[in-house]
Backbone as CSV, one residue per row, in Angstrom:
resi,resn,N_x,N_y,N_z,CA_x,CA_y,CA_z,C_x,C_y,C_z
1,MET,-2.639,-6.644,-7.179,-3.873,-5.804,-7.576,-4.045,-7.129,-8.626
2,GLY,-5.551,-6.990,-9.033,-6.170,-7.859,-9.856,-7.492,-8.664,-9.605
3,PRO,-7.776,-9.493,-10.220,-7.308,-9.970,-11.515,-7.701,-8.910,-12.866
4,PHE,-6.856,-8.834,-13.688,-7.017,-7.752,-14.948,-7.156,-8.870,-16.252
5,LEU,-7.526,-8.150,-17.255,-7.658,-8.680,-18.552,-6.055,-9.522,-18.774
6,SER,-6.249,-10.830,-19.192,-4.997,-11.710,-19.547,-4.257,-10.774,-20.485
7,SER,-2.923,-10.580,-20.039,-1.638,-10.147,-20.933,-0.583,-10.606,-20.946
8,ARG,-0.186,-11.368,-22.045,0.535,-12.330,-22.183,0.686,-13.529,-20.885
9,GLY,-0.600,-13.802,-20.821,-0.779,-14.839,-19.691,-0.755,-14.325,-18.432
10,ASN,-0.470,-13.153,-18.128,-0.438,-12.333,-16.715,-1.823,-11.753,-16.445
11,ARG,-2.275,-11.868,-15.185,-3.349,-11.206,-14.808,-3.563,-10.584,-13.378
12,TYR,-2.060,-10.734,-12.844,-2.097,-9.904,-11.635,-0.841,-9.205,-11.580
13,ILE,-0.841,-7.863,-10.867,0.247,-7.145,-10.453,0.749,-7.355,-9.049
14,LEU,1.996,-7.805,-8.690,2.246,-7.770,-7.243,3.408,-6.438,-7.070
15,VAL,2.925,-5.693,-6.095,3.685,-4.402,-6.042,4.229,-4.395,-4.654
16,ALA,5.388,-3.968,-4.357,6.120,-3.487,-3.140,6.829,-2.142,-3.132
17,VAL,7.005,-1.582,-2.237,7.347,-0.185,-1.930,8.291,-0.030,-0.786
18,ASP,9.290,0.493,-0.854,10.142,1.097,0.250,9.518,2.040,1.136
19,TYR,9.330,1.889,2.482,8.598,3.020,3.059,9.536,4.516,2.943
20,LEU,10.979,4.306,3.087,11.923,5.213,3.003,12.205,6.058,1.754
21,SER,12.672,5.396,1.035,13.078,5.984,-0.318,11.935,6.022,-1.505
22,LYS,10.656,5.264,-1.140,9.650,5.296,-2.025,9.990,4.454,-3.388
23,TRP,10.909,3.846,-3.310,11.233,2.989,-4.564,10.401,1.787,-4.792
24,VAL,9.886,1.605,-5.772,8.751,0.796,-6.185,9.255,-0.254,-7.084
25,GLU,8.618,-1.663,-6.987,8.985,-2.864,-7.334,7.553,-3.440,-7.811
26,ALA,7.381,-3.918,-9.423,6.371,-4.540,-9.418,6.596,-5.437,-10.556
27,LYS,5.678,-6.331,-10.531,6.089,-7.488,-11.759,4.560,-8.103,-12.002
28,ALA,4.318,-8.318,-13.197,3.111,-9.013,-13.916,3.206,-10.486,-13.719
29,LEU,2.137,-11.089,-13.072,2.122,-12.492,-12.682,0.980,-13.198,-13.143
30,PRO,1.204,-14.540,-13.411,-0.186,-15.252,-14.206,-1.143,-15.438,-12.756
31,THR,-0.657,-15.788,-11.625,-1.283,-16.173,-10.601,-1.065,-15.590,-9.415
32,ASN,-1.902,-15.531,-8.152,-1.350,-14.887,-7.030,-1.652,-15.731,-5.748
33,ASP,-0.515,-16.911,-5.946,-0.144,-17.816,-5.145,1.107,-17.658,-4.291
34,ALA,1.269,-18.241,-3.269,2.361,-18.307,-2.404,3.752,-18.307,-3.349
35,ARG,3.791,-19.273,-4.154,4.688,-19.551,-5.151,5.219,-18.287,-5.843
36,VAL,4.472,-17.857,-6.606,4.848,-16.271,-7.189,5.591,-15.413,-6.351
37,VAL,4.821,-15.230,-5.010,5.143,-14.192,-4.353,6.274,-14.309,-3.682
38,VAL,6.723,-15.581,-3.335,8.289,-15.927,-2.850,9.324,-15.833,-4.000
39,ARG,8.891,-16.180,-5.216,9.832,-15.917,-6.156,9.789,-14.355,-6.525
40,PHE,9.027,-13.658,-6.216,9.256,-12.156,-6.331,9.951,-11.526,-5.376
41,PHE,9.997,-12.265,-4.214,10.804,-11.189,-3.026,12.381,-11.778,-2.895
42,LYS,12.518,-13.053,-3.512,13.902,-13.604,-3.237,14.775,-12.731,-4.245
43,PRO,14.524,-12.370,-5.384,15.574,-11.484,-5.997,15.830,-10.030,-5.320
44,LEU,14.802,-9.522,-4.705,14.693,-8.209,-4.064,15.533,-8.344,-2.743
45,PHE,15.477,-9.509,-2.245,16.572,-9.611,-1.264,18.124,-9.746,-1.631
46,ALA,18.348,-10.113,-2.606,19.642,-10.158,-3.189,20.316,-8.921,-3.758
47,ARG,19.380,-7.946,-4.142,19.514,-6.557,-4.777,19.541,-5.813,-3.775
48,PHE,18.579,-5.518,-2.540,18.676,-4.401,-1.779,18.829,-4.740,-0.461
49,GLU,19.416,-6.230,-0.388,19.569,-6.771,1.170,17.981,-6.934,1.778
50,THR,18.047,-7.621,2.661,16.948,-7.922,3.506,16.215,-6.746,4.071
51,PRO,14.965,-6.902,4.351,14.491,-5.681,5.124,14.134,-6.113,6.487
52,ARG,14.149,-5.212,7.164,13.495,-5.782,8.489,12.162,-6.099,8.765
53,ALA,11.302,-5.597,7.974,9.814,-6.256,8.432,9.015,-6.122,7.051
54,ILE,8.130,-6.697,6.613,7.450,-6.769,5.698,5.924,-6.608,6.053
55,ILE,5.246,-5.390,5.461,3.745,-5.228,5.763,2.956,-5.709,4.662
56,SER,2.006,-6.480,5.016,1.244,-7.021,3.848,-0.169,-7.056,4.320
57,ASP,-1.084,-7.350,3.432,-2.408,-7.497,3.765,-2.855,-8.956,4.115
58,ARG,-3.926,-9.567,4.512,-4.133,-10.845,5.040,-4.703,-11.833,3.900
59,GLY,-4.104,-11.560,2.734,-4.288,-12.584,1.572,-3.770,-14.003,1.939
60,THR,-4.429,-15.149,1.202,-3.771,-16.352,1.570,-2.499,-16.687,0.750
61,TYR,-2.112,-15.887,-0.055,-0.890,-15.722,-0.658,0.357,-15.116,0.096
62,PHE,0.027,-14.408,1.008,1.054,-14.033,2.010,0.857,-14.738,3.446
63,CYS,-0.384,-15.153,3.861,-0.616,-15.705,5.176,-0.590,-17.407,4.824
64,ASN,0.804,-17.986,4.676,0.694,-19.512,4.487,2.064,-19.834,4.859
65,ASP,2.433,-21.165,5.245,3.488,-21.761,5.546,4.815,-21.382,4.664
66,LYS,4.445,-21.515,3.541,5.796,-21.322,2.592,6.430,-20.266,2.707
67,PHE,5.608,-19.028,2.684,5.843,-17.632,2.839,6.447,-17.453,4.276
68,ALA,5.908,-17.913,5.348,6.356,-17.729,6.649,7.580,-18.543,6.749
69,LYS,7.924,-19.576,6.097,9.439,-20.407,6.016,10.344,-19.385,5.495
70,VAL,10.047,-18.593,4.604,11.041,-18.017,3.644,11.453,-16.696,4.749
71,MET,10.501,-16.057,5.062,10.837,-14.737,5.898,11.401,-15.257,7.085
72,SER,11.115,-16.524,7.518,12.012,-16.988,8.615,13.581,-17.343,8.348
73,LYS,13.823,-17.709,7.102,14.873,-18.063,6.765,15.728,-16.755,6.575
74,TYR,15.201,-15.802,5.883,15.853,-14.339,5.868,15.638,-13.640,7.162
75,GLY,15.163,-14.044,8.512,15.198,-12.963,9.351,14.215,-11.803,9.109
76,VAL,13.125,-11.966,8.381,12.612,-10.739,8.132,11.174,-11.003,9.043
77,THR,10.674,-10.100,9.659,9.251,-9.754,10.149,8.289,-9.551,9.496
78,HIS,7.298,-10.539,9.473,6.086,-10.525,8.558,5.042,-9.721,9.353
79,ARG,4.486,-8.509,9.352,3.485,-8.007,9.770,2.011,-7.620,8.987
80,LEU,1.129,-7.990,9.578,-0.189,-7.996,8.741,-1.093,-6.692,9.124
81,ALA,-1.584,-5.995,8.118,-2.352,-5.035,8.129,-3.887,-5.283,8.882
82,ILE,-4.350,-4.305,9.622,-5.673,-4.498,10.111,-6.776,-4.795,8.878
83,ALA,-7.603,-5.638,9.093,-8.717,-5.729,8.146,-9.564,-4.659,8.023
84,TYR,-10.045,-4.544,6.813,-10.933,-3.144,6.478,-10.382,-1.822,6.921
85,HIS,-9.033,-1.827,6.822,-8.434,-0.534,7.276,-7.292,-0.294,6.138
86,PRO,-7.544,0.139,5.035,-6.584,0.183,4.277,-5.613,1.412,4.448
87,GLN,-5.825,2.164,5.429,-4.817,3.405,5.763,-3.656,2.822,6.418
88,THR,-3.666,1.557,6.918,-2.364,1.005,7.325,-1.236,0.694,6.091
89,SER,-1.776,0.564,5.022,-0.826,0.681,3.910,-1.426,1.731,2.807
90,GLY,-1.487,2.598,3.436,-1.970,3.905,2.546,-0.902,4.435,1.511
91,GLN,0.319,4.236,1.618,1.335,4.603,0.685,1.169,3.722,-0.509
92,LEU,0.773,2.095,-0.058,0.858,1.358,-1.281,-0.588,1.518,-1.760
93,GLU,-1.511,2.018,-1.364,-2.832,2.115,-2.003,-2.884,3.162,-2.769
94,ILE,-2.089,4.303,-2.558,-2.004,5.488,-3.279,-1.205,5.070,-4.673
95,LEU,0.093,4.147,-4.318,0.612,3.702,-5.436,-0.253,2.898,-6.482
96,ASN,-1.065,2.082,-5.987,-1.996,1.241,-6.875,-2.768,2.197,-7.741
97,ARG,-3.293,3.065,-7.076,-4.437,3.849,-7.548,-3.643,4.604,-8.955
98,GLY,-2.349,5.259,-8.555,-1.742,5.800,-9.614,-1.096,4.787,-10.472
99,LEU,-0.731,3.664,-10.262,-0.213,2.615,-11.202,-1.408,2.248,-12.317
100,LYS,-2.518,2.177,-11.758,-3.786,1.965,-12.380,-4.197,2.834,-13.386
101,HIS,-3.824,4.031,-13.103,-4.338,5.536,-13.945,-3.322,5.498,-15.018
102,ILE,-1.970,5.349,-14.853,-0.921,5.228,-15.907,-1.106,4.273,-16.978
103,LEU,-1.418,3.077,-16.457,-1.580,1.887,-17.369,-3.105,2.081,-18.317
104,GLU,-4.114,2.799,-17.395,-5.365,3.186,-18.521,-4.891,4.033,-19.524
105,ARG,-4.214,4.937,-19.528,-3.767,5.815,-20.436,-2.978,5.506,-21.371
106,THR,-2.077,4.650,-21.453,-1.035,3.968,-22.023,-1.330,2.568,-22.799
107,VAL,-2.375,2.069,-22.552,-2.674,0.739,-22.941,-3.413,0.893,-24.352
108,ASP,-3.188,-0.105,-25.053,-4.268,-0.090,-26.348,-5.648,-0.190,-26.123
109,GLU,-6.400,-0.250,-27.154,-7.929,-0.430,-26.915,-8.457,-1.362,-26.390
110,ASN,-7.921,-2.646,-26.759,-8.030,-3.856,-26.288,-7.381,-4.256,-24.827
111,CYS,-7.142,-3.470,-24.178,-6.414,-3.523,-22.948,-5.395,-4.599,-22.305
112,ALA,-4.913,-5.067,-23.437,-4.165,-6.391,-23.347,-2.961,-6.123,-23.425
113,SER,-2.179,-4.935,-23.333,-0.922,-4.691,-23.360,-0.244,-4.331,-22.153
114,TRP,-1.056,-4.278,-20.967,-0.684,-3.634,-19.755,0.482,-3.979,-19.117
115,SER,0.765,-5.349,-19.679,2.111,-6.103,-18.999,3.283,-5.457,-19.510
116,GLU,3.234,-4.781,-20.932,4.319,-4.424,-21.658,4.467,-3.051,-21.237
117,LYS,3.532,-2.212,-20.703,3.629,-0.895,-20.396,3.957,-0.651,-18.697
118,LEU,4.205,-1.925,-18.300,4.431,-1.786,-16.721,5.658,-1.290,-16.300
119,GLU,6.872,-1.506,-16.927,8.153,-0.971,-16.710,8.448,0.595,-17.220
120,ASP,7.524,0.796,-17.669,7.731,2.450,-18.331,6.851,3.175,-17.172
121,ALA,5.687,2.513,-16.591,4.987,3.001,-15.744,5.863,3.303,-14.259
122,LEU,6.797,2.122,-13.867,7.550,1.905,-12.833,8.540,3.046,-13.155
123,TRP,9.011,3.386,-14.346,9.894,4.417,-14.383,9.667,5.770,-14.087
124,ALA,8.531,6.006,-14.611,7.811,7.108,-14.051,7.739,7.528,-12.670
125,PHE,7.374,6.525,-11.783,7.242,6.476,-10.509,8.608,6.802,-9.769
126,ARG,9.648,5.945,-10.282,10.972,6.082,-9.793,11.500,7.326,-9.733
127,ASN,11.203,8.084,-10.999,11.964,9.375,-11.490,11.021,10.545,-11.195
128,ALA,9.981,10.322,-10.351,8.960,11.765,-10.111,9.538,11.978,-8.743
129,TYR,9.222,13.381,-8.381,9.838,14.184,-7.081,8.690,13.576,-6.041
130,LYS,9.202,13.300,-4.983,8.296,12.815,-4.028,8.647,13.762,-2.560
131,THR,7.588,14.381,-2.248,7.499,15.668,-1.327,7.884,15.063,0.159
132,PRO,7.401,13.819,0.445,7.654,13.401,1.683,9.172,13.275,2.036
133,ILE,9.968,12.901,0.963,11.455,12.736,0.979,12.215,14.042,0.466
134,GLY,11.744,14.790,-0.331,12.081,16.066,-0.787,13.190,15.575,-2.077
135,CYS,13.239,14.735,-2.710,13.788,14.124,-3.772,13.242,13.004,-4.579
136,MET,13.825,12.359,-5.452,13.236,11.416,-6.569,13.962,10.186,-5.787
137,PRO,12.945,9.061,-5.902,13.576,7.645,-5.510,14.614,7.280,-6.173
138,TYR,14.794,7.341,-7.421,16.167,7.036,-8.089,17.409,7.588,-7.516
139,LYS,17.410,8.819,-7.068,18.408,9.550,-6.701,18.796,9.222,-5.135
140,LEU,17.833,8.764,-4.397,17.956,8.282,-3.106,18.478,6.772,-3.125
141,VAL,18.241,6.378,-4.366,18.610,4.724,-4.362,20.111,4.689,-4.842
142,TYR,20.391,5.456,-6.004,21.835,5.485,-6.838,22.635,6.630,-6.692
143,GLY,22.028,7.564,-5.946,22.972,8.633,-5.512,23.062,9.504,-6.699
144,LYS,22.254,9.761,-7.509,22.438,10.613,-8.772,21.162,10.466,-9.566
145,SER,20.842,11.868,-10.170,19.576,11.871,-11.145,19.827,10.975,-12.099
146,CYS,18.702,10.686,-12.774,18.686,9.857,-14.066,18.488,10.511,-15.013
147,HIS,19.544,10.076,-16.168,19.569,10.784,-17.524,18.397,10.466,-18.182
148,LEU,17.505,10.933,-18.534,16.090,10.738,-19.514,16.587,10.676,-20.923
149,PRO,15.960,9.830,-21.458,16.134,9.680,-23.044,16.084,10.903,-23.784
150,ILE,14.769,11.834,-23.407,14.308,12.784,-24.194,15.645,14.067,-23.904
151,GLU,16.368,13.799,-22.697,17.236,15.052,-22.688,18.645,14.749,-23.392
152,LEU,18.996,13.599,-23.640,20.086,13.382,-24.495,19.809,13.338,-26.029
153,GLU,18.400,12.824,-26.184,18.058,13.019,-27.541,18.330,14.567,-28.246
154,HIS,17.509,15.259,-27.507,17.535,16.695,-27.546,18.773,17.492,-27.400
155,LYS,19.703,16.897,-26.926,21.029,17.518,-26.470,20.771,18.541,-25.499
156,ALA,20.197,18.354,-24.314,19.763,19.341,-23.403,20.888,19.753,-22.904
157,TYR,20.731,21.330,-22.365,22.108,21.737,-21.640,22.623,21.243,-20.510
158,TRP,21.420,20.592,-19.749,21.633,20.048,-18.466,22.494,18.741,-18.745
159,ALA,22.106,17.980,-19.825,22.812,16.718,-20.069,24.183,17.157,-20.625
160,LEU,24.543,17.960,-21.264,25.883,18.008,-21.853,26.594,19.056,-20.731
161,LYS,26.246,19.456,-19.859,27.178,20.498,-18.703,27.549,19.250,-18.033
162,HIS,26.716,18.204,-17.541,27.251,17.106,-16.692,27.952,15.881,-17.549
163,ALA,27.855,15.760,-18.773,28.629,14.995,-19.671,30.198,15.277,-19.588
164,ASN,31.064,14.090,-19.069,32.172,14.069,-18.952,33.016,12.983,-19.397
165,PHE,33.791,13.014,-20.337,34.266,11.985,-20.821,35.535,11.468,-20.431
166,VAL,36.246,12.048,-19.465,37.349,11.771,-18.617,37.316,10.782,-17.706
167,PHE,37.960,9.455,-17.863,37.370,8.580,-16.928,37.656,8.729,-15.456
168,LYS,39.142,9.513,-15.268,39.372,9.767,-13.973,38.546,10.773,-13.490
169,THR,38.125,11.693,-13.951,37.242,12.639,-13.305,35.691,12.237,-13.036
170,VAL,35.361,11.307,-13.926,34.038,10.767,-13.865,34.238,9.873,-12.791
171,GLY,35.108,9.144,-12.526,35.145,8.171,-11.574,35.183,8.837,-10.457
172,ASP,36.031,9.884,-10.143,36.139,10.637,-8.858,34.894,11.193,-8.396
173,HIS,34.244,12.000,-9.392,32.782,12.269,-9.115,31.753,11.243,-8.539
174,ARG,31.826,10.323,-9.305,30.907,9.056,-8.880,31.411,8.553,-7.584
175,LYS,32.660,8.490,-7.205,32.826,8.214,-5.728,32.358,9.314,-4.727
176,LEU,32.637,10.507,-4.973,31.866,11.558,-4.177,30.433,11.268,-4.150
177,GLN,29.652,11.097,-5.110,28.119,10.794,-4.907,27.966,9.875,-4.170
178,LEU,28.544,8.749,-3.968,28.274,7.601,-3.378,28.656,7.872,-1.942
179,ASN,29.676,8.709,-1.449,29.876,9.213,-0.152,28.983,9.923,0.226
180,GLU,28.223,10.781,-0.284,27.212,11.594,-0.027,25.912,10.792,0.053
181,LEU,25.756,9.422,-0.423,24.608,9.032,-0.309,24.062,8.733,1.182
182,ASN,24.861,8.500,2.030,24.318,8.296,3.447,23.779,9.473,3.916
183,GLU,24.539,10.553,3.611,23.845,11.947,4.044,22.608,12.274,3.176
184,LEU,22.408,11.740,2.194,21.047,12.100,1.603,20.218,11.272,1.944
185,HIS,20.538,9.797,2.389,19.435,9.202,3.133,19.096,9.812,4.458
186,ASP,19.988,10.293,5.282,19.733,10.806,6.612,18.712,12.394,6.419
187,GLN,18.941,12.998,5.109,18.128,14.231,5.094,16.756,13.780,4.319
188,ALA,16.739,12.712,3.527,15.414,12.191,3.348,14.684,11.560,4.496
189,TYR,15.196,10.851,5.533,14.532,10.509,6.658,14.269,11.665,7.410
190,GLU,14.672,12.630,7.642,14.357,13.868,8.372,13.137,14.457,7.744
191,ASN,13.255,14.465,6.509,11.982,15.247,5.588,10.865,14.488,5.632
192,SER,11.063,13.124,5.830,9.892,12.011,5.806,9.091,12.354,7.361
193,LEU,10.261,12.582,8.258,9.559,12.652,9.677,8.582,14.026,9.778
194,ILE,9.096,15.038,9.086,8.580,16.204,9.059,7.218,16.168,8.472
195,TYR,7.289,15.575,7.370,6.190,15.356,6.491,4.981,14.563,7.230
196,LYS,5.519,13.458,8.137,4.528,12.535,8.574,3.886,13.232,9.812
197,GLU,4.958,14.249,10.659,4.297,14.938,11.703,3.015,15.829,11.081
198,LYS,3.288,16.474,10.022,2.105,17.519,9.429,1.049,17.119,9.329
199,THR,1.136,15.750,8.517,-0.132,14.960,7.752,-0.927,14.306,9.113
200,LYS,-0.292,13.786,10.132,-0.598,13.447,11.432,-1.388,14.300,12.097
201,LYS,-0.810,15.547,12.451,-1.389,16.694,12.930,-2.740,17.156,12.182
202,PHE,-2.877,16.925,11.013,-3.952,17.370,9.989,-5.042,16.326,10.420
203,HIS,-4.603,15.055,10.072,-5.498,13.845,10.562,-6.211,13.844,11.551
204,ASP,-5.234,14.109,12.688,-6.069,14.009,14.150,-6.567,15.187,14.550
205,SER,-6.820,16.289,13.928,-7.757,17.408,13.979,-9.069,16.981,13.186
206,LYS,-9.144,16.087,12.667,-10.409,15.700,11.713,-11.266,14.523,12.409
207,ILE,-10.362,14.017,13.420,-10.790,12.846,14.350,-11.534,13.280,15.566
208,LYS,-12.811,12.758,15.962,-13.630,12.765,17.220,-12.644,11.633,18.213
209,ASN,-12.353,12.262,19.329,-11.782,11.588,20.297,-12.921,10.487,21.038
210,ARG,-12.969,9.412,20.902,-13.512,8.206,21.659,-12.756,7.343,22.749
211,ILE,-13.374,7.328,23.782,-12.735,6.473,24.792,-13.348,5.261,24.873
212,PHE,-12.819,4.051,24.747,-13.189,2.748,24.816,-12.641,1.905,26.082
213,ASN,-13.381,1.412,26.561,-13.251,0.510,27.978,-13.622,-0.975,27.739
214,VAL,-12.826,-1.742,28.368,-13.356,-3.208,28.428,-14.658,-3.549,28.853
215,GLY,-15.497,-4.042,28.197,-16.918,-4.522,28.536,-17.909,-3.432,27.878
216,ASP,-17.312,-2.614,27.095,-18.249,-1.424,26.525,-19.008,-2.505,25.209
217,ARG,-20.293,-2.149,24.980,-20.663,-2.528,23.868,-20.849,-1.578,22.678
218,VAL,-20.461,-1.868,21.723,-20.229,-1.072,20.338,-20.884,-1.644,19.073
219,LEU,-21.029,-0.624,18.367,-21.640,-1.121,16.936,-20.268,-1.061,15.907
220,LEU,-20.090,-1.936,14.879,-18.949,-2.076,14.163,-19.595,-1.572,12.517
221,PHE,-19.090,-0.583,11.866,-19.138,-0.109,10.860,-18.413,-0.898,9.754
222,ASN,-19.331,-1.731,8.797,-18.957,-2.620,7.932,-18.642,-2.002,6.268
223,SER,-17.631,-1.598,5.945,-17.612,-0.813,4.490,-17.415,-1.794,3.520
224,CYS,-17.721,-3.148,3.500,-17.698,-3.885,2.485,-19.084,-3.936,1.610
225,LEU,-18.988,-2.919,0.782,-20.485,-2.782,0.241,-20.968,-3.744,-0.348
226,LYS,-20.201,-4.824,-1.089,-20.976,-5.928,-1.719,-21.972,-7.002,-1.221
227,ILE,-21.986,-6.808,0.094,-22.766,-7.260,0.819,-24.155,-6.647,1.143
228,PHE,-24.196,-5.684,0.825,-25.413,-4.695,1.081,-26.289,-4.882,0.090
229,SER,-27.083,-6.034,-0.259,-28.052,-6.081,-1.332,-29.223,-4.997,-1.443
230,GLY,-29.702,-4.836,-0.282,-30.807,-3.826,0.000,-30.175,-2.259,0.176
231,LYS,-30.961,-1.451,-0.198,-30.535,-0.045,-0.246,-30.756,0.320,1.129
232,LEU,-31.611,-0.075,2.085,-32.224,0.287,3.260,-31.418,-0.384,4.601
233,LYS,-30.586,-1.172,4.040,-29.979,-2.004,5.164,-28.804,-1.183,5.760
234,THR,-28.779,-1.091,7.088,-27.816,-0.331,7.673,-26.465,-0.971,7.963
235,ARG,-25.394,-0.132,7.690,-24.094,-0.578,7.678,-23.501,-0.928,8.856
236,TRP,-24.105,-0.753,9.903,-23.849,-0.863,11.287,-24.266,-2.262,11.762
237,SER,-23.212,-3.027,12.025,-23.421,-4.310,12.713,-23.249,-4.465,13.963
238,GLY,-23.929,-5.504,14.628,-23.506,-5.657,16.424,-24.874,-5.912,17.126
239,PRO,-24.706,-5.663,18.211,-23.717,-5.186,18.920,-22.668,-6.213,19.431
240,PHE,-21.290,-5.592,19.617,-20.261,-6.432,19.993,-19.824,-5.843,21.301
241,THR,-18.738,-6.956,22.302,-18.262,-6.385,23.311,-17.006,-6.366,23.372
242,ILE,-16.526,-5.058,23.616,-14.709,-5.150,23.711,-14.428,-5.827,24.907
243,THR,-13.431,-6.774,24.294,-12.456,-7.580,25.208,-11.158,-7.062,25.649
244,LYS,-10.669,-6.267,24.757,-9.582,-5.930,24.802,-9.223,-4.512,24.153
245,VAL,-8.441,-3.582,24.902,-8.152,-2.072,24.210,-6.592,-2.165,23.885
246,PHE,-6.070,-1.771,22.740,-4.676,-1.899,22.652,-4.208,-0.636,22.313
247,PRO,-2.950,0.088,22.456,-2.491,1.319,22.063,-2.631,1.661,20.769
248,TYR,-2.687,2.885,20.517,-3.027,3.527,19.055,-4.370,3.179,18.402
249,GLY,-5.198,2.854,19.382,-6.550,2.862,18.830,-7.339,1.701,18.347
250,THR,-6.471,0.546,18.574,-7.032,-0.988,18.184,-7.668,-1.337,19.339
251,VAL,-9.014,-1.894,19.068,-9.612,-2.651,19.845,-9.907,-4.188,19.456
252,GLU,-10.143,-5.113,20.398,-10.633,-6.414,20.277,-12.129,-6.791,20.490
253,LEU,-12.917,-7.184,19.515,-14.341,-7.380,19.863,-14.542,-9.041,19.807
254,SER,-15.516,-9.233,20.657,-16.130,-10.550,20.727,-17.601,-10.693,20.389
255,GLN,-17.825,-11.733,19.761,-19.058,-11.990,19.094,-19.503,-13.313,19.508
256,PRO,-21.131,-13.449,19.850,-21.695,-14.664,20.166,-21.149,-15.843,19.707
257,GLU,-21.111,-15.859,18.258,-20.652,-17.285,17.398,-19.663,-16.745,16.743
258,GLY,-18.530,-17.079,17.100,-17.237,-16.843,16.328,-15.889,-16.677,17.276
259,PRO,-14.854,-16.368,16.644,-13.672,-15.778,17.375,-13.767,-14.449,17.707
260,ASN,-12.678,-14.159,18.472,-12.462,-12.660,18.624,-11.819,-12.187,17.574
261,PHE,-11.871,-11.031,17.000,-11.121,-10.031,16.339,-10.846,-8.894,16.382
262,LYS,-9.745,-8.173,15.908,-9.294,-6.895,15.986,-9.684,-6.014,14.996
263,VAL,-10.061,-4.587,15.243,-10.549,-3.568,14.362,-9.937,-2.209,14.883
264,ASN,-9.793,-1.275,14.000,-9.403,-0.167,14.355,-10.618,0.712,15.059
265,GLY,-10.280,1.489,16.205,-11.396,2.233,16.925,-12.468,3.068,16.170
266,TYR,-11.660,3.811,14.787,-12.760,4.723,14.282,-13.703,3.963,13.630
267,ARG,-13.984,2.667,13.669,-14.945,1.940,12.698,-15.698,1.387,13.569
268,VAL,-15.853,1.785,15.145,-16.688,1.390,16.045,-17.355,2.710,16.830
269,LYS,-18.379,2.483,17.337,-19.111,3.641,17.992,-20.057,3.063,19.074
270,HIS,-20.049,3.783,20.353,-20.764,3.198,21.218,-22.137,2.728,21.251
271,TYR,-22.731,1.843,21.764,-24.091,1.333,21.611,-24.792,1.451,22.694
272,PHE,-25.863,2.130,22.708,-26.995,2.416,23.831,-28.144,1.769,23.613
273,GLY,-28.477,0.728,23.962,-29.836,0.170,23.753,-29.988,-1.360,23.984
274,ARG,-31.133,-1.965,23.336,-31.319,-3.444,23.537,-30.613,-3.872,22.211
275,ASP,-30.551,-5.098,22.464,-30.111,-5.956,21.157,-30.944,-5.847,19.961
276,ILE,-30.143,-5.461,18.758,-30.676,-5.354,17.483,-31.404,-6.525,16.811
277,PRO,-32.919,-6.487,16.641,-33.495,-7.783,16.205,-33.051,-7.864,14.672
278,GLN,-33.012,-9.317,14.480,-32.428,-9.962,13.237,-33.749,-9.883,12.136
279,LEU,-33.780,-8.664,11.457,-34.807,-8.331,10.555,-34.410,-8.203,9.182
280,VAL,-35.033,-8.799,8.212,-34.409,-8.658,6.907,-35.172,-7.658,6.338
281,VAL,-34.504,-6.605,5.841,-35.370,-5.360,5.138,-35.391,-5.537,3.808
282,PRO,-36.489,-5.907,3.120,-36.636,-6.076,1.590,-36.298,-4.908,0.835
283,ASP,-35.918,-5.098,-0.420,-35.673,-3.809,-1.119,-36.710,-3.316,-1.846
284,LEU,-36.686,-2.018,-1.916,-38.032,-1.133,-2.232,-38.443,-1.728,-3.460
285,GLN,-37.736,-2.063,-4.551,-37.999,-2.768,-5.929,-39.037,-3.884,-5.657
286,THR,-39.209,-4.467,-4.571,-39.885,-5.714,-4.339,-41.273,-5.469,-3.941
287,PHE,-41.805,-4.180,-3.512,-42.988,-3.792,-3.341,-43.582,-3.291,-4.431
288,LEU,-45.046,-3.999,-4.590,-45.861,-3.799,-5.682,-46.728,-2.297,-5.469
289,MET,-46.900,-1.699,-6.469,-47.661,-0.587,-6.693,-49.093,-0.853,-6.657
290,ASP,-49.600,0.035,-5.673,-51.577,-0.019,-5.570,-51.799,0.432,-7.210
291,LYS,-52.842,-0.218,-7.330,-53.465,0.359,-8.631,-54.809,1.234,-8.010
């Protein structure tokens, strides 16, 4: 995320989240190049072991030779999200939005202390109950609930009840928690599958079924609002020709000048008609009023 207002020389936030446990890792960085990205991931591999795959956007800080060599060294598959399709990394997008909201409410008036508040925001995320997995990410990673400072400060009954200073008893209890960790992982995985099935069913009920074939001419919806300077300009560009249809709704489009590219099927619609003339529609503010 970023760039933000400089805070102790940092202007960007690099965020990573585990798809099962929902555990969040984030770090304030001065730049967003390949060097800082590699330095961010290496300690994570040492702490949590290497993942099977990493899904990222198509930024140059991920799509480069240096990052590819590190992923190849650790045996990690690097997968890229489809352009203009934030739903591919929907979990991360929701996390980024929540992280921004927390920082907005905790920083000072000059907004230059966000890097100092980042760890507190991560703590809030890690100890919040997650409906998809049915527990907190902290418990799923460490096998026990986190003792919050407010509970120990005010001598809450829950904290006193679980406080045991007999080393042998505490050690045996901790071993039992670690042995139950695999069972907790399996239960969280089953809960996430049930939750995903429910959300998929609701999502599919809102989608109109469109069938595309190779050779069909389609229009592409462009959601990049910054390029639309005129209010009357259409957001549908094209027409393009479908050259390949992939499973799960992805299609490959060809353009007269330029390479083929892939998009999600929900961003295209069938085109019936002739080629769209290349007209420049002026903004309404450029018209002179008749006197």
